[in-house]
VOTI-349606 format. One record per residue: x, y, z of N, C-alpha, C, O in turn; residue in one letter; residue number from 1. Coordinates in Angstrom, 3 decimals, decimal comma, m for minus. Layout:
BEGIN
+----------+----------+----------+----------+----------+----------+----------+----------+----------+----------+----------+----------+---+-----+
!       nx !       ny !       nz !      cax !      cay !      caz !       cx !       cy !       cz !       ox !       oy !       oz ! r !   k !
+----------+----------+----------+----------+----------+----------+----------+----------+----------+----------+----------+----------+---+-----+
!        X !        Y !        Z !        X !        Y !        Z !        X !        Y !        Z !        X !        Y !        Z ! a ! NUM !
...
+----------+----------+----------+----------+----------+----------+----------+----------+----------+----------+----------+----------+---+-----+
END
This chain:
BEGIN
+----------+----------+----------+----------+----------+----------+----------+----------+----------+----------+----------+----------+---+-----+
!       nx !       ny !       nz !      cax !      cay !      caz !       cx !       cy !       cz !       ox !       oy !       oz ! r !   k !
+----------+----------+----------+----------+----------+----------+----------+----------+----------+----------+----------+----------+---+-----+
!    0,661 !  m14,422 !   m2,984 !    0,521 !  m13,120 !   m2,806 !    1,634 !  m12,672 !   m2,002 !    2,125 !  m13,420 !   m1,157 ! x !   1 !
!    2,244 !  m11,022 !   m2,287 !    2,991 !  m10,780 !   m1,506 !    2,624 !  m10,393 !    0,142 !    1,588 !   m9,784 !    0,409 ! x !   2 !
!    3,392 !  m10,730 !    0,981 !    3,219 !  m10,881 !    2,418 !    2,787 !   m9,412 !    2,694 !    1,761 !   m9,193 !    3,338 ! x !   3 !
!    3,388 !   m8,630 !    2,321 !    2,919 !   m6,992 !    2,888 !    1,551 !   m6,536 !    2,239 !    0,958 !   m5,501 !    2,543 ! x !   4 !
!    1,198 !   m7,335 !    1,429 !   m0,054 !   m7,002 !    0,572 !   m1,551 !   m7,503 !    1,337 !   m2,633 !   m6,918 !    1,287 ! x !   5 !
!   m1,242 !   m8,666 !    1,986 !   m2,385 !   m9,410 !    2,681 !   m2,808 !   m8,550 !    3,805 !   m4,034 !   m8,440 !    3,804 ! x !   6 !
!   m2,239 !   m7,902 !    4,762 !   m2,980 !   m7,048 !    5,681 !   m3,365 !   m5,712 !    5,164 !   m4,227 !   m5,076 !    5,771 ! x !   7 !
!   m2,879 !   m5,290 !    4,237 !   m3,498 !   m4,222 !    3,484 !   m4,687 !   m4,142 !    2,877 !   m5,538 !   m3,253 !    2,866 ! x !   8 !
!   m4,608 !   m5,558 !    2,198 !   m6,099 !   m6,029 !    1,352 !   m7,107 !   m6,177 !    2,611 !   m8,188 !   m5,607 !    2,463 ! x !   9 !
!   m6,934 !   m6,751 !    3,626 !   m8,014 !   m6,675 !    4,769 !   m8,569 !   m5,696 !    5,212 !   m9,762 !   m5,695 !    5,518 ! x !  10 !
!   m7,455 !   m4,257 !    5,368 !   m7,999 !   m3,104 !    5,445 !   m8,746 !   m2,456 !    4,569 !   m9,658 !   m1,761 !    5,016 ! x !  11 !
!   m8,517 !   m2,540 !    3,011 !   m9,127 !   m1,932 !    2,209 !  m10,582 !   m2,542 !    2,226 !  m11,551 !   m1,787 !    2,150 ! x !  12 !
!  m10,753 !   m4,086 !    2,338 !  m11,927 !   m4,588 !    2,232 !  m12,805 !   m4,218 !    3,461 !  m14,030 !   m4,269 !    3,353 ! x !  13 !
!  m12,122 !   m3,789 !    4,809 !  m12,825 !   m3,720 !    5,618 !  m13,623 !   m2,118 !    5,423 !  m14,792 !   m1,950 !    5,769 ! x !  14 !
!  m12,959 !   m1,259 !    4,949 !  m13,544 !    0,136 !    4,726 !  m14,439 !    0,024 !    3,530 !  m15,602 !    0,429 !    3,535 ! x !  15 !
!  m13,714 !   m0,675 !    2,265 !  m14,895 !   m0,954 !    1,248 !  m15,056 !   m0,012 !    0,190 !  m15,286 !   m0,434 !   m0,944 ! x !  16 !
!  m14,962 !    1,260 !    0,426 !  m15,198 !    2,390 !   m0,584 !  m14,194 !    3,288 !   m0,451 !  m13,674 !    3,487 !    0,646 ! x !  17 !
!  m13,802 !    3,948 !   m1,594 !  m12,833 !    5,294 !   m1,650 !  m13,225 !    6,333 !   m2,202 !  m14,292 !    6,379 !   m2,815 ! x !  18 !
!  m12,405 !    7,361 !   m2,069 !  m12,459 !    8,432 !   m3,029 !  m11,591 !    8,306 !   m4,332 !  m10,457 !    7,870 !   m4,135 ! x !  19 !
!  m11,853 !    8,545 !   m5,351 !  m11,072 !    8,417 !   m6,540 !  m10,729 !    9,717 !   m6,858 !  m11,537 !   10,641 !   m6,763 ! x !  20 !
!   m9,420 !    9,876 !   m7,285 !   m8,799 !   11,137 !   m7,857 !   m7,911 !   10,782 !   m9,040 !   m6,907 !   10,073 !   m8,967 ! x !  21 !
!   m8,477 !   11,450 !  m10,320 !   m7,693 !   11,356 !  m11,428 !   m6,660 !   12,093 !  m11,528 !   m6,859 !   13,307 !  m11,524 ! x !  22 !
!   m5,336 !   11,621 !  m11,640 !   m4,193 !   12,684 !  m11,991 !   m3,869 !   12,271 !  m13,603 !   m2,766 !   11,926 !  m14,027 ! x !  23 !
!   m5,045 !   12,389 !  m14,345 !   m4,692 !   12,394 !  m15,717 !   m4,536 !   13,819 !  m16,485 !   m5,010 !   14,877 !  m16,071 ! x !  24 !
!   m3,817 !   13,660 !  m17,626 !   m3,456 !   14,806 !  m18,442 !   m4,404 !   14,944 !  m19,228 !   m4,316 !   15,979 !  m19,888 ! x !  25 !
!   m5,421 !   14,228 !  m19,469 !   m6,655 !   14,420 !  m20,318 !   m7,563 !   15,824 !  m19,886 !   m7,789 !   16,167 !  m18,725 ! x !  26 !
!   m8,021 !   16,542 !  m21,127 !   m8,840 !   17,608 !  m20,707 !   m9,873 !   17,383 !  m19,965 !  m10,135 !   18,142 !  m19,032 ! x !  27 !
!  m10,761 !   16,121 !  m20,301 !  m11,953 !   16,043 !  m19,593 !  m11,511 !   14,784 !  m18,632 !  m11,672 !   13,631 !  m19,031 ! x !  28 !
!  m11,023 !   15,030 !  m17,525 !  m10,978 !   14,141 !  m16,533 !  m11,911 !   13,446 !  m15,746 !  m13,031 !   13,913 !  m15,538 ! x !  29 !
!  m11,532 !   12,339 !  m15,279 !  m12,832 !   11,806 !  m14,220 !  m13,036 !   12,326 !  m13,176 !  m12,140 !   12,293 !  m12,333 ! x !  30 !
!  m14,293 !   12,984 !  m12,881 !  m14,479 !   13,517 !  m11,726 !  m14,166 !   12,861 !  m10,403 !  m14,220 !   11,648 !  m10,202 ! x !  31 !
!  m13,842 !   13,761 !   m9,544 !  m13,622 !   13,027 !   m8,217 !  m15,114 !   12,497 !   m7,612 !  m16,157 !   13,151 !   m7,597 ! x !  32 !
!  m14,917 !   11,220 !   m7,156 !  m16,306 !   10,672 !   m6,466 !  m15,929 !    9,193 !   m5,490 !  m14,840 !    8,707 !   m5,185 ! x !  33 !
!  m17,157 !    8,815 !   m5,219 !  m16,756 !    7,781 !   m4,324 !  m17,065 !    6,655 !   m5,293 !  m17,964 !    6,688 !   m6,133 ! x !  34 !
!  m16,037 !    5,441 !   m5,038 !  m16,281 !    4,199 !   m5,669 !  m16,448 !    3,110 !   m4,863 !  m16,173 !    3,356 !   m3,688 ! x !  35 !
!  m16,824 !    1,930 !   m5,096 !  m17,298 !    0,888 !   m4,557 !  m16,042 !   m0,442 !   m4,821 !  m16,028 !   m1,129 !   m5,843 ! x !  36 !
!  m15,287 !   m0,560 !   m3,948 !  m14,426 !   m1,780 !   m3,854 !  m15,139 !   m3,029 !   m3,991 !  m15,935 !   m3,422 !   m3,139 ! x !  37 !
!  m14,792 !   m3,829 !   m5,337 !  m15,524 !   m5,271 !   m5,522 !  m14,403 !   m6,294 !   m4,964 !  m14,609 !   m7,160 !   m4,114 ! x !  38 !
!  m13,439 !   m6,082 !   m5,473 !  m12,151 !   m7,324 !   m5,012 !  m10,983 !   m6,904 !   m4,928 !  m10,676 !   m5,842 !   m5,470 ! x !  39 !
!  m10,150 !   m7,590 !   m4,284 !   m8,926 !   m6,774 !   m3,962 !   m8,061 !   m8,336 !   m4,300 !   m8,217 !   m9,381 !   m3,668 ! x !  40 !
!   m7,238 !   m8,135 !   m5,348 !   m6,548 !   m9,409 !   m5,779 !   m4,956 !   m8,898 !   m5,674 !   m4,694 !   m7,748 !   m5,323 ! x !  41 !
!   m3,869 !   m9,928 !   m6,033 !   m2,482 !   m9,366 !   m5,736 !   m2,221 !   m8,105 !   m6,617 !   m2,202 !   m8,146 !   m7,848 ! x !  42 !
!   m2,010 !   m6,919 !   m5,831 !   m1,678 !   m5,812 !   m6,603 !   m2,753 !   m5,105 !   m7,270 !   m2,484 !   m3,995 !   m7,728 ! x !  43 !
!   m4,004 !   m5,596 !   m7,409 !   m5,121 !   m5,106 !   m8,291 !   m6,417 !   m4,904 !   m7,448 !   m6,888 !   m5,832 !   m6,790 ! x !  44 !
!   m6,939 !   m3,752 !   m7,485 !   m8,147 !   m3,212 !   m6,938 !   m9,437 !   m3,249 !   m8,165 !   m9,575 !   m2,511 !   m9,139 ! x !  45 !
!  m10,099 !   m4,142 !   m7,804 !  m11,577 !   m3,867 !   m8,882 !  m12,614 !   m3,190 !   m8,273 !  m13,021 !   m3,402 !   m7,131 ! x !  46 !
!  m13,073 !   m2,294 !   m9,131 !  m14,077 !   m1,355 !   m8,430 !  m15,220 !   m1,116 !   m9,363 !  m15,135 !   m1,595 !  m10,494 ! x !  47 !
!  m16,508 !   m0,284 !   m8,948 !  m17,486 !    0,056 !   m9,665 !  m17,286 !    1,587 !   m9,605 !  m16,724 !    2,207 !   m8,701 ! x !  48 !
!  m17,880 !    2,116 !  m10,794 !  m18,226 !    3,632 !  m10,769 !  m19,036 !    4,006 !  m11,657 !  m19,120 !    3,283 !  m12,650 ! x !  49 !
!  m19,688 !    4,955 !  m11,605 !  m20,957 !    5,442 !  m12,404 !  m20,663 !    5,669 !  m13,850 !  m19,642 !    6,289 !  m14,146 ! x !  50 !
!  m21,540 !    5,184 !  m14,861 !  m21,161 !    5,233 !  m16,329 !  m21,107 !    6,516 !  m16,758 !  m20,346 !    6,869 !  m17,659 ! x !  51 !
!  m21,900 !    7,297 !  m16,151 !  m21,907 !    8,684 !  m16,819 !  m20,449 !    9,419 !  m16,803 !  m20,230 !   10,248 !  m17,686 ! x !  52 !
!  m19,571 !    9,178 !  m15,951 !  m18,405 !    9,582 !  m16,136 !  m17,234 !    8,967 !  m16,927 !  m16,035 !    9,099 !  m16,681 ! x !  53 !
!  m17,681 !    8,430 !  m17,696 !  m16,661 !    7,767 !  m18,558 !  m16,570 !    8,451 !  m19,987 !  m17,647 !    8,672 !  m20,540 ! x !  54 !
!  m15,408 !    8,811 !  m20,643 !  m15,168 !    9,596 !  m21,544 !  m14,457 !    8,757 !  m22,415 !  m13,301 !    8,572 !  m22,034 ! x !  55 !
!  m14,768 !    8,179 !  m23,475 !  m14,346 !    7,383 !  m24,388 !  m13,002 !    7,817 !  m25,151 !  m12,169 !    7,038 !  m25,613 ! x !  56 !
!  m12,955 !    9,424 !  m25,196 !  m11,880 !   10,005 !  m25,865 !  m10,750 !    9,945 !  m24,848 !   m9,628 !    9,966 !  m25,352 ! x !  57 !
!  m10,810 !    9,877 !  m23,547 !   m9,525 !   10,021 !  m22,822 !   m8,601 !    8,864 !  m22,802 !   m8,901 !    7,870 !  m23,463 ! x !  58 !
!   m7,449 !    8,893 !  m22,072 !   m6,770 !    7,784 !  m21,991 !   m7,290 !    6,575 !  m21,483 !   m8,180 !    6,719 !  m20,645 ! x !  59 !
!   m6,893 !    5,162 !  m21,836 !   m7,381 !    4,093 !  m21,524 !   m6,657 !    4,056 !  m19,997 !   m7,400 !    4,040 !  m19,016 ! x !  60 !
!   m5,518 !    4,046 !  m19,857 !   m5,005 !    3,875 !  m18,520 !   m4,589 !    5,308 !  m18,056 !   m4,230 !    6,090 !  m18,936 ! x !  61 !
!   m4,604 !    5,712 !  m16,792 !   m4,561 !    6,895 !  m16,091 !   m3,940 !    6,786 !  m14,687 !   m4,133 !    5,746 !  m14,058 ! x !  62 !
!   m3,156 !    7,849 !  m14,106 !   m2,752 !    7,673 !  m12,992 !   m3,901 !    8,248 !  m11,981 !   m4,520 !    9,278 !  m12,248 ! x !  63 !
!   m4,089 !    7,607 !  m10,988 !   m5,207 !    7,633 !   m9,688 !   m4,730 !    7,615 !   m8,459 !   m3,587 !    7,178 !   m8,323 ! x !  64 !
!   m5,393 !    8,032 !   m7,388 !   m4,996 !    8,036 !   m6,174 !   m6,675 !    7,664 !   m5,447 !   m7,755 !    8,248 !   m5,532 ! x !  65 !
!   m6,226 !    6,410 !   m4,733 !   m7,702 !    6,324 !   m4,003 !   m7,683 !    6,399 !   m2,607 !   m6,981 !    5,602 !   m1,985 ! x !  66 !
!   m8,398 !    7,297 !   m1,983 !   m8,378 !    7,314 !   m0,392 !   m9,428 !    6,644 !    0,171 !  m10,603 !    6,969 !   m0,002 ! x !  67 !
!   m9,025 !    5,637 !    0,900 !   m9,706 !    4,585 !    1,961 !   m9,834 !    5,362 !    3,475 !   m8,859 !    5,442 !    4,222 ! x !  68 !
!  m10,848 !    5,788 !    3,740 !  m11,017 !    6,288 !    4,982 !  m12,761 !    6,270 !    5,594 !  m13,743 !    6,688 !    4,982 ! x !  69 !
!  m12,735 !    5,803 !    6,627 !  m13,935 !    5,494 !    7,349 !  m14,140 !    5,873 !    8,696 !  m13,373 !    5,269 !    9,446 ! x !  70 !
!  m15,016 !    6,777 !    9,354 !  m15,183 !    7,529 !   10,312 !  m15,091 !    6,364 !   11,268 !  m15,670 !    5,302 !   11,044 ! x !  71 !
!  m14,374 !    6,577 !   12,306 !  m14,372 !    5,368 !   13,490 !  m13,142 !    4,476 !   13,368 !  m12,700 !    3,921 !   14,374 ! x !  72 !
!  m12,557 !    4,313 !   12,142 !  m11,544 !    3,483 !   12,254 !  m10,220 !    3,981 !   12,667 !  m10,207 !    5,205 !   12,799 ! x !  73 !
!   m8,963 !    3,315 !   12,940 !   m7,940 !    3,876 !   13,313 !   m6,918 !    4,037 !   12,334 !   m5,755 !    4,304 !   12,640 ! x !  74 !
!   m7,354 !    3,869 !   11,066 !   m6,339 !    3,906 !   10,194 !   m6,874 !    4,357 !    8,619 !   m7,943 !    3,878 !    8,238 ! x !  75 !
!   m6,331 !    5,021 !    7,969 !   m6,664 !    5,255 !    6,502 !   m5,745 !    4,709 !    5,493 !   m4,777 !    4,090 !    5,936 ! x !  76 !
!   m5,872 !    4,828 !    4,156 !   m4,819 !    4,432 !    3,130 !   m5,167 !    5,390 !    2,134 !   m6,308 !    5,806 !    1,931 ! x !  77 !
!   m3,960 !    5,778 !    1,417 !   m3,960 !    6,295 !    0,014 !   m2,965 !    5,390 !   m0,826 !   m1,753 !    5,193 !   m0,731 ! x !  78 !
!   m4,008 !    4,882 !   m1,743 !   m3,240 !    4,179 !   m2,855 !   m3,123 !    4,884 !   m4,012 !   m4,031 !    5,646 !   m4,345 ! x !  79 !
!   m1,952 !    4,721 !   m4,807 !   m1,587 !    5,169 !   m5,862 !   m1,280 !    3,964 !   m7,324 !   m0,647 !    2,913 !   m7,229 ! x !  80 !
!   m1,767 !    4,371 !   m8,267 !   m1,489 !    3,197 !   m9,252 !   m2,059 !    3,728 !  m10,702 !   m2,291 !    4,912 !  m10,943 ! x !  81 !
!   m2,226 !    2,744 !  m11,534 !   m2,852 !    3,086 !  m12,756 !   m4,219 !    2,437 !  m12,950 !   m4,467 !    1,262 !  m12,676 ! x !  82 !
!   m5,052 !    3,295 !  m13,435 !   m6,615 !    2,638 !  m13,350 !   m6,679 !    2,505 !  m15,117 !   m6,091 !    3,099 !  m16,021 ! x !  83 !
!   m7,621 !    1,501 !  m15,082 !   m8,477 !    1,369 !  m16,222 !   m9,695 !    1,222 !  m16,161 !  m10,050 !    0,510 !  m15,221 ! x !  84 !
!  m10,760 !    1,750 !  m17,012 !  m12,102 !    1,936 !  m17,040 !  m12,563 !    1,148 !  m18,166 !  m12,076 !    1,379 !  m19,273 ! x !  85 !
!  m13,536 !    0,148 !  m18,005 !  m13,707 !   m0,747 !  m19,034 !  m15,169 !   m0,377 !  m19,833 !  m16,190 !   m0,446 !  m19,148 ! x !  86 !
!  m15,276 !   m0,028 !  m21,109 !  m16,409 !    0,271 !  m21,499 !  m17,452 !   m1,076 !  m21,708 !  m16,938 !   m2,194 !  m21,720 ! x !  87 !
!  m18,533 !   m0,970 !  m21,827 !  m19,631 !   m1,730 !  m21,452 !  m19,424 !   m3,177 !  m22,253 !  m19,827 !   m4,198 !  m21,697 ! x !  88 !
!  m18,722 !   m3,267 !  m23,715 !  m18,377 !   m4,416 !  m24,348 !  m17,263 !   m5,089 !  m23,994 !  m17,241 !   m6,302 !  m24,201 ! x !  89 !
!  m15,965 !   m4,341 !  m23,311 !  m14,739 !   m4,814 !  m22,644 !  m15,406 !   m5,516 !  m21,388 !  m15,068 !   m6,659 !  m21,082 ! x !  90 !
!  m16,330 !   m4,835 !  m20,689 !  m16,333 !   m5,421 !  m19,298 !  m16,682 !   m7,045 !  m19,022 !  m16,570 !   m7,698 !  m17,985 ! x !  91 !
!  m17,230 !   m7,505 !  m20,587 !  m17,543 !   m9,020 !  m20,473 !  m16,328 !   m9,838 !  m20,426 !  m16,430 !  m11,006 !  m20,051 ! x !  92 !
!  m15,238 !   m9,379 !  m20,750 !  m13,921 !  m10,108 !  m20,870 !  m13,463 !  m10,183 !  m19,706 !  m12,654 !  m11,080 !  m19,469 ! x !  93 !
!  m13,803 !   m9,387 !  m18,802 !  m13,196 !   m9,532 !  m17,066 !  m14,299 !   m9,744 !  m16,336 !  m14,005 !  m10,239 !  m15,248 ! x !  94 !
!  m15,615 !   m9,548 !  m16,508 !  m16,680 !   m9,907 !  m15,447 !  m16,496 !  m11,272 !  m15,043 !  m16,811 !  m11,542 !  m13,884 ! x !  95 !
!  m15,963 !  m12,352 !  m15,913 !  m16,384 !  m13,619 !  m15,368 !  m15,638 !  m13,952 !  m14,300 !  m15,974 !  m14,997 !  m13,744 ! x !  96 !
!  m14,525 !  m13,238 !  m13,755 !  m13,970 !  m13,225 !  m12,538 !  m14,572 !  m12,867 !  m11,174 !  m14,023 !  m12,896 !  m10,072 ! x !  97 !
!  m15,553 !  m12,597 !  m11,428 !  m16,578 !  m12,332 !  m10,135 !  m17,752 !  m13,227 !  m10,293 !  m18,074 !  m13,864 !  m11,296 ! x !  98 !
!  m18,564 !  m13,149 !   m8,693 !  m19,313 !  m13,932 !   m8,436 !  m20,770 !  m13,509 !   m9,165 !  m20,808 !  m12,724 !  m10,113 ! x !  99 !
!  m21,797 !  m14,058 !   m8,665 !  m22,942 !  m13,591 !   m9,500 !  m23,550 !  m12,453 !   m8,676 !  m24,171 !  m11,649 !   m9,370 ! x ! 100 !
!  m23,524 !  m12,205 !   m7,440 !  m23,770 !  m11,180 !   m6,806 !  m22,857 !   m9,927 !   m7,354 !  m23,360 !   m8,827 !   m7,582 ! x ! 101 !
!  m21,666 !  m10,170 !   m7,514 !  m20,934 !   m9,121 !   m8,102 !  m21,504 !   m8,566 !   m9,308 !  m21,803 !   m7,389 !   m9,510 ! x ! 102 !
!  m21,634 !   m9,695 !  m10,194 !  m21,932 !   m9,107 !  m11,681 !  m23,539 !   m8,460 !  m11,520 !  m23,960 !   m7,573 !  m12,262 ! x ! 103 !
!  m24,312 !   m9,056 !  m10,450 !  m25,606 !   m8,203 !  m10,532 !  m25,457 !   m6,738 !   m9,924 !  m26,395 !   m5,965 !  m10,119 ! x ! 104 !
!  m24,453 !   m6,338 !   m9,268 !  m24,043 !   m5,105 !   m8,866 !  m23,699 !   m4,134 !   m9,784 !  m23,753 !   m2,931 !   m9,528 ! x ! 105 !
!  m23,257 !   m4,720 !  m11,124 !  m22,810 !   m3,890 !  m12,379 !  m23,839 !   m3,771 !  m12,984 !  m24,035 !   m4,690 !  m13,780 ! x ! 106 !
!  m24,695 !   m2,915 !  m12,940 !  m25,995 !   m2,649 !  m13,757 !  m25,532 !   m1,675 !  m14,708 !  m24,387 !   m1,263 !  m14,894 ! x ! 107 !
!  m26,803 !   m1,321 !  m15,380 !  m26,357 !   m0,619 !  m16,488 !  m25,946 !    0,937 !  m16,071 !  m25,547 !    1,570 !  m17,048 ! x ! 108 !
!  m25,957 !    1,540 !  m15,070 !  m25,564 !    2,526 !  m14,360 !  m24,228 !    2,458 !  m13,883 !  m23,743 !    3,542 !  m13,556 ! x ! 109 !
!  m23,443 !    1,347 !  m13,752 !  m22,238 !    1,517 !  m13,299 !  m21,479 !    0,617 !  m14,536 !  m21,930 !   m0,026 !  m15,484 ! x ! 110 !
!  m19,960 !    0,925 !  m13,999 !  m19,256 !    0,346 !  m14,984 !  m17,893 !   m0,228 !  m14,517 !  m17,403 !    0,521 !  m13,672 ! x ! 111 !
!  m17,328 !   m1,015 !  m14,711 !  m16,048 !   m1,943 !  m14,241 !  m14,801 !   m1,147 !  m13,995 !  m14,667 !   m0,322 !  m14,899 ! x ! 112 !
!  m13,988 !   m1,097 !  m13,246 !  m12,703 !   m0,361 !  m13,163 !  m11,878 !   m1,029 !  m12,667 !  m12,345 !   m1,958 !  m12,009 ! x ! 113 !
!  m10,230 !   m0,925 !  m12,709 !   m9,224 !   m1,474 !  m11,879 !   m8,337 !   m0,832 !  m11,656 !   m8,237 !    0,036 !  m12,523 ! x ! 114 !
!   m7,278 !   m0,745 !  m10,631 !   m6,249 !    0,286 !  m10,287 !   m5,246 !   m1,001 !  m10,281 !   m5,632 !   m1,984 !   m9,649 ! x ! 115 !
!   m4,322 !   m1,045 !  m10,766 !   m2,964 !   m1,729 !  m10,732 !   m1,945 !   m0,914 !   m9,576 !   m1,216 !   m0,004 !   m9,973 ! x ! 116 !
!   m1,956 !   m1,197 !   m8,567 !   m1,297 !   m0,629 !   m7,508 !    0,118 !   m0,300 !   m7,729 !    0,744 !   m1,058 !   m8,471 ! x ! 117 !
!    0,696 !    0,654 !   m7,236 !    2,165 !    0,986 !   m7,396 !    2,417 !    1,202 !   m5,954 !    3,414 !    0,581 !   m5,583 ! x ! 118 !
!    1,994 !    1,697 !   m5,279 !    2,169 !    2,102 !   m3,717 !    0,993 !    2,443 !   m2,811 !   m0,047 !    2,989 !   m3,179 ! x ! 119 !
!    1,326 !    2,010 !   m1,466 !    0,266 !    2,281 !   m0,620 !    0,782 !    3,163 !    0,542 !    1,795 !    2,688 !    1,056 ! x ! 120 !
!    0,353 !    4,318 !    1,091 !    0,464 !    4,679 !    2,235 !   m0,671 !    4,308 !    3,163 !   m1,871 !    4,426 !    2,915 ! x ! 121 !
!   m0,033 !    3,772 !    4,432 !   m1,004 !    3,470 !    5,391 !   m0,719 !    4,177 !    6,757 !    0,165 !    3,739 !    7,493 ! x ! 122 !
!   m1,506 !    5,326 !    7,113 !   m1,518 !    5,727 !    8,372 !   m2,373 !    5,268 !    9,383 !   m3,594 !    5,330 !    9,239 ! x ! 123 !
!   m1,790 !    4,761 !   10,506 !   m2,243 !    4,012 !   11,447 !   m1,984 !    4,542 !   12,735 !   m0,844 !    4,703 !   13,172 ! x ! 124 !
!   m3,278 !    4,884 !   13,498 !   m3,304 !    5,774 !   14,530 !   m3,541 !    4,635 !   15,981 !   m4,591 !    4,179 !   16,433 ! x ! 125 !
!   m2,211 !    4,447 !   16,402 !   m2,047 !    3,511 !   17,598 !   m3,013 !    4,088 !   18,559 !   m3,394 !    5,252 !   18,689 ! x ! 126 !
!   m3,354 !    2,894 !   19,273 !   m4,004 !    2,896 !   20,624 !   m3,017 !    2,190 !   21,601 !   m2,573 !    1,048 !   21,481 ! x ! 127 !
!   m2,781 !    3,019 !   22,517 !   m1,769 !    2,584 !   23,490 !   m2,836 !    2,280 !   24,856 !   m3,535 !    3,229 !   25,209 ! x ! 128 !
!   m2,947 !    1,070 !   25,556 !   m3,682 !    0,602 !   26,479 !   m2,948 !    0,488 !   27,622 !   m2,037 !   m0,320 !   27,801 ! x ! 129 !
!   m3,408 !    1,419 !   28,505 !   m2,754 !    1,595 !   30,099 !   m3,970 !    0,920 !   30,885 !   m5,138 !    0,892 !   30,498 ! x ! 130 !
!   m3,420 !    0,345 !   32,150 !   m4,142 !   m0,180 !   33,013 !   m4,494 !    0,737 !   34,134 !   m3,611 !    1,460 !   34,594 ! x ! 131 !
!   m5,764 !    0,777 !   34,639 !   m6,215 !    1,943 !   35,588 !   m6,851 !    2,926 !   34,902 !   m6,421 !    3,371 !   33,838 ! x ! 132 !
!   m8,180 !    3,422 !   35,612 !   m8,806 !    4,358 !   34,942 !   m7,963 !    5,731 !   35,086 !   m8,138 !    6,587 !   34,220 ! x ! 133 !
!   m7,073 !    5,973 !   36,124 !   m6,168 !    7,093 !   36,194 !   m5,369 !    7,138 !   34,998 !   m5,259 !    8,117 !   34,259 ! x ! 134 !
!   m4,760 !    5,895 !   34,840 !   m3,549 !    6,172 !   33,188 !   m4,529 !    6,202 !   32,145 !   m4,247 !    6,932 !   31,194 ! x ! 135 !
!   m5,695 !    5,535 !   32,097 !   m6,653 !    5,457 !   30,874 !   m6,681 !    6,870 !   30,707 !   m6,195 !    7,315 !   29,667 ! x ! 136 !
!   m7,241 !    7,786 !   31,682 !   m7,866 !    9,134 !   31,619 !   m6,747 !    9,956 !   30,958 !   m7,001 !   10,603 !   29,942 ! x ! 137 !
!   m5,240 !    9,951 !   31,625 !   m4,365 !   10,695 !   31,377 !   m4,051 !   10,474 !   29,875 !   m3,874 !   11,387 !   29,069 ! x ! 138 !
!   m3,998 !    9,026 !   29,573 !   m3,496 !    8,718 !   27,853 !   m4,676 !    9,510 !   27,028 !   m4,417 !   10,358 !   26,175 ! x ! 139 !
!   m5,840 !    9,168 !   27,352 !   m6,987 !    9,874 !   26,586 !   m6,831 !   11,262 !   26,224 !   m7,136 !   11,778 !   25,149 ! x ! 140 !
!   m6,237 !   11,902 !   27,410 !   m6,198 !   13,209 !   27,359 !   m5,025 !   13,809 !   26,364 !   m5,226 !   14,722 !   25,563 ! x ! 141 !
!   m3,710 !   13,105 !   26,566 !   m2,564 !   12,960 !   25,941 !   m3,135 !   12,922 !   24,419 !   m3,141 !   13,956 !   23,751 ! x ! 142 !
!   m3,587 !   11,765 !   23,930 !   m3,962 !   11,692 !   22,630 !   m4,808 !   12,373 !   22,075 !   m4,840 !   12,282 !   20,848 ! x ! 143 !
!   m5,789 !   13,291 !   22,747 !   m6,766 !   13,925 !   22,355 !   m5,509 !   15,227 !   21,844 !   m5,413 !   15,598 !   20,674 ! x ! 144 !
!   m4,793 !   15,675 !   22,776 !   m3,887 !   16,948 !   22,358 !   m2,833 !   16,484 !   21,406 !   m2,583 !   17,297 !   20,516 ! x ! 145 !
!   m2,100 !   15,269 !   21,382 !   m1,364 !   14,988 !   20,714 !   m1,458 !   13,458 !   19,989 !   m1,032 !   12,431 !   20,517 ! x ! 146 !
!   m1,962 !   13,518 !   18,962 !   m2,318 !   12,134 !   18,450 !   m1,209 !   11,504 !   17,846 !   m0,374 !   12,138 !   17,201 ! x ! 147 !
!   m1,156 !   10,138 !   18,045 !    0,442 !    9,705 !   17,623 !   m0,366 !    8,829 !   16,320 !   m1,477 !    8,316 !   16,457 ! x ! 148 !
!    0,386 !    8,790 !   15,150 !    0,257 !    8,003 !   14,133 !    1,474 !    7,417 !   13,660 !    2,594 !    7,842 !   13,943 ! x ! 149 !
!    1,206 !    6,348 !   12,873 !    2,307 !    5,679 !   12,022 !    2,185 !    5,470 !   10,771 !    1,205 !    4,845 !   10,366 ! x ! 150 !
!    3,216 !    5,978 !    9,836 !    3,073 !    5,936 !    8,787 !    4,166 !    5,130 !    8,021 !    5,384 !    5,198 !    8,180 ! x ! 151 !
!    3,397 !    4,282 !    7,077 !    4,187 !    3,324 !    6,248 !    3,793 !    3,320 !    4,540 !    2,744 !    3,517 !    3,925 ! x ! 152 !
!    5,130 !    3,009 !    4,151 !    4,783 !    3,289 !    2,505 !    5,305 !    1,841 !    2,225 !    6,264 !    1,292 !    2,766 ! x ! 153 !
!    4,428 !    1,317 !    1,220 !    4,604 !   m0,168 !    0,397 !    4,463 !    0,094 !   m1,012 !    3,480 !    0,610 !   m1,546 ! x ! 154 !
!    5,400 !   m0,256 !   m1,512 !    5,587 !   m0,413 !   m2,961 !    5,363 !   m1,591 !   m3,494 !    5,907 !   m2,552 !   m2,950 ! x ! 155 !
!    4,665 !   m1,780 !   m4,472 !    4,071 !   m3,247 !   m5,094 !    4,665 !   m3,154 !   m6,625 !    4,117 !   m3,916 !   m7,422 ! x ! 156 !
!    5,781 !   m2,265 !   m7,168 !    6,118 !   m2,472 !   m8,400 !    6,278 !   m3,696 !   m9,140 !    6,315 !   m3,584 !  m10,365 ! x ! 157 !
!    6,380 !   m4,832 !   m8,640 !    7,004 !   m6,026 !   m9,075 !    5,552 !   m6,499 !   m9,165 !    5,347 !   m7,174 !  m10,175 ! x ! 158 !
!    4,538 !   m6,328 !   m8,404 !    2,960 !   m7,100 !   m9,146 !    2,426 !   m6,678 !  m10,384 !    2,884 !   m5,727 !  m11,017 ! x ! 159 !
!    1,585 !   m7,280 !  m10,697 !    0,624 !   m7,316 !  m11,804 !    0,670 !   m8,323 !  m13,081 !   m0,198 !   m8,257 !  m13,952 ! x ! 160 !
+----------+----------+----------+----------+----------+----------+----------+----------+----------+----------+----------+----------+---+-----+
END
């Protein structure tokens, strides 16, 4: 596993769900919606999506953006890559990679998808701990007015 991917994998698993945006050129695009992350491998994110949004006439592989955000977390991620959605018959070829619990989650209403990650933007809001109540109060006021954030971009083109 790429050494840069391991800490990001933990952050993705910690949040667990994302909003998927299709950047497809197809006339009938996948609608923007929330997906549930099933598994994170070396540069591959497996997810579930409602079957009703699958359009067999569209591209088999299309560019997407996944936004991982959860209220209360001090970070969020934007994942970019190519997504594949697997029709019911093709799912059987890939489903063996998952535990029985994950297989049970893939009901008749859901379908399997994956994203081959090309890059990830990590936005991390750093908390600076200062000792003493006066320093803590001053820091809280400053952070409220001028939030500090660290932005890093990771590229994973060699993976897959």
